[in-house]
C-alpha positions as CSV (number, residue, x, y, z in Angstrom):
1,X,-0.3,0.1,0.1
2,X,1.2,3.4,-1.0
3,X,-0.3,6.6,1.1
4,X,0.7,10.0,-0.2
5,X,-0.5,13.9,0.1
6,X,0.8,17.3,0.3
7,X,3.4,17.8,3.1
8,X,1.7,17.9,6.4
9,X,-1.2,16.0,5.4
10,X,-0.5,13.3,7.7
11,X,1.0,10.2,5.3
12,X,3.6,9.4,7.6
13,X,1.3,9.2,10.6
14,X,-1.4,7.2,8.7
15,X,0.9,5.0,7.3
16,X,2.5,4.1,10.5
17,X,-0.7,3.6,12.1
18,X,-2.1,1.5,9.2
19,X,1.1,-0.8,9.1
20,X,0.9,-1.4,13.1
21,X,-2.7,-2.4,12.4
22,X,-1.7,-4.9,9.7
23,X,1.3,-5.8,11.3
24,X,3.3,-4.8,8.2
25,X,6.6,-2.7,7.7
26,X,6.3,1.0,7.8
27,X,8.6,2.7,5.0
28,X,8.7,6.3,4.3
29,X,9.9,7.8,1.0
30,X,11.8,10.6,2.8
31,X,14.1,8.0,4.3
32,X,15.2,6.8,0.7
33,X,14.9,10.3,-1.0
34,X,17.2,12.2,1.2
35,X,20.6,11.2,2.8
36,X,20.7,11.1,6.5
37,X,22.0,14.4,7.6
38,X,21.8,16.7,10.8
39,X,19.8,18.5,10.3
40,X,17.4,16.4,8.2
41,X,16.5,16.9,4.5
42,X,19.8,18.8,3.6
43,X,21.1,16.3,0.5
44,X,19.1,14.5,-2.1
45,X,20.2,10.9,-2.6
46,X,20.7,10.1,-6.4
47,X,17.6,8.5,-8.3
48,X,19.3,5.2,-8.8
49,X,20.4,4.7,-5.3
50,X,17.0,5.6,-3.6
51,X,15.2,3.3,-6.2
52,X,17.8,0.3,-5.2
53,X,17.7,1.1,-1.5
54,X,13.5,1.5,-1.4
55,X,13.8,-1.8,-3.7
56,X,15.6,-3.7,-1.4
57,X,13.5,-2.7,1.7
58,X,10.3,-3.8,-0.1
59,X,11.6,-7.0,-1.0
60,X,12.6,-7.6,2.7
61,X,9.2,-6.7,3.9
62,X,6.5,-9.4,3.4
63,X,4.1,-6.6,4.0
64,X,4.4,-2.8,3.7
65,X,3.1,0.5,3.6
66,X,5.0,3.2,2.3
67,X,3.9,6.8,2.9
68,X,5.2,10.0,1.2
69,X,5.5,10.6,-2.5
70,X,7.5,8.7,-5.1
71,X,6.0,10.4,-8.1
72,X,8.2,11.1,-10.7
73,X,11.1,9.0,-9.1
74,X,9.4,5.9,-8.0
75,X,7.1,5.0,-10.7
76,X,9.0,1.4,-11.3
77,X,7.2,0.5,-8.0
78,X,3.6,1.1,-9.3
79,X,3.0,-2.7,-10.1
80,X,3.8,-3.8,-6.5
81,X,0.7,-1.3,-5.3
82,X,-2.3,-3.1,-4.3
83,X,-4.0,0.3,-3.0
84,X,-3.1,3.7,-3.2
85,X,-4.3,6.1,-0.6
86,X,-4.4,10.0,-1.2
87,X,-4.9,12.1,1.7
88,X,-6.3,15.7,1.3
89,X,-6.0,18.2,4.1
90,X,-7.3,21.9,3.4
91,X,-4.1,24.1,3.3
92,X,-4.8,26.3,6.3
93,X,-4.6,23.1,8.4
94,X,-1.7,21.4,6.8
95,X,0.5,24.5,7.1
96,X,-0.3,24.8,10.6
97,X,0.4,21.3,11.5
98,X,4.1,22.0,9.5
99,X,4.6,24.9,11.3
100,X,4.3,22.8,14.9
101,X,6.4,20.5,13.3
102,X,9.2,22.5,12.3
103,X,9.0,24.1,15.9
104,X,9.5,20.5,17.4
105,X,12.1,19.8,15.0
106,X,14.0,22.7,15.3
107,X,13.1,24.8,18.3
108,X,11.2,28.0,18.2
109,X,14.2,30.2,18.6
110,X,15.9,28.6,15.7
111,X,13.1,29.4,13.3
112,X,12.1,32.7,14.7
113,X,13.2,35.7,12.7
114,X,16.9,35.9,13.0
115,X,17.1,32.4,13.9
116,X,19.6,29.9,12.5
117,X,17.1,28.1,10.7
118,X,14.7,30.7,9.6
119,X,15.7,30.9,6.0
120,X,15.1,27.2,5.5
121,X,12.1,27.5,7.6
122,X,10.6,30.2,5.3
123,X,11.6,28.4,2.1
124,X,10.2,24.9,3.2
125,X,6.8,26.8,4.2
126,X,6.4,28.8,0.9
127,X,7.1,25.3,-1.0
128,X,4.4,23.6,1.0
129,X,1.9,26.4,0.6
130,X,2.8,26.2,-3.4
131,X,1.1,22.6,-3.2
132,X,-2.1,23.8,-4.3
133,X,-1.4,26.3,-7.0
134,X,2.3,26.1,-8.2
135,X,4.8,24.0,-10.7
136,X,6.6,23.0,-7.8
137,X,8.1,19.3,-8.3
138,X,5.2,18.1,-5.9
139,X,2.0,19.7,-6.4
140,X,-1.6,18.9,-6.3
141,X,-2.0,18.8,-10.1
142,X,0.9,16.3,-10.6
143,X,-0.5,14.0,-7.8
144,X,-3.8,14.2,-9.4
145,X,-2.6,13.2,-13.1
146,X,-0.3,10.4,-11.4
147,X,-3.3,8.8,-9.4
148,X,-5.5,8.8,-12.3
149,X,-3.2,6.9,-14.2
150,X,-2.5,4.3,-11.4
151,X,-3.9,0.4,-12.5
152,X,-4.5,-0.3,-8.9
153,X,-7.5,0.9,-6.8
154,X,-7.0,4.6,-5.5
155,X,-8.9,5.4,-1.8
156,X,-9.4,9.1,-1.4
157,X,-9.4,10.6,2.3
158,X,-10.7,14.0,2.0
159,X,-12.3,14.7,5.5
160,X,-10.6,16.0,8.4
161,X,-10.8,12.9,10.7
162,X,-8.7,11.4,13.7
163,X,-6.3,8.9,12.4
164,X,-8.0,5.9,13.6
165,X,-11.1,6.6,11.6
166,X,-8.8,7.0,8.2
167,X,-7.3,3.5,9.3
168,X,-10.8,1.9,9.9
169,X,-11.8,3.5,6.2
170,X,-8.5,1.7,4.5
171,X,-9.1,-1.7,6.3
172,X,-12.9,-1.5,5.2
173,X,-11.5,-0.8,1.8
174,X,-9.1,-3.6,1.9
175,X,-11.6,-6.2,3.3
176,X,-14.2,-5.1,0.4
177,X,-11.6,-6.5,-2.1
178,X,-11.2,-9.8,-0.3
């Protein structure tokens, strides 16, 4: 199963919850897309390396839930998907979540005006805000086009709901296919 959506929509949280419920491995595309650096998200892995790493991780896992977006670099994995879940959250809620997450990640002082990570924070938040309207590399238009071309079922979660409710919707969809 692959779960995707805009940054801040909850793909990682939902992916981990579904994986736990199913007893599957939880994998996140960020762990393959980015080199592990401190601070995080500083250096992108070459495409061939991330594809090889993700392929090996999927092969090691009997069942898995993959969260994040691999559109454009991981299309080779599409035949492995039994279900794709797209999460949509209104931009104001996503951006508020992201702002809280960045405070937790770097600290309020580090992202405040004059802070050591302020420029990175501003650039990231501008990128995330552009999801609905921009031609940035990961945007709603690109996700929608990608979703319509998939050969597997797609479940769209477009309501603001607790993670447990979304997990139940996914499990119901899976059981209806059995």
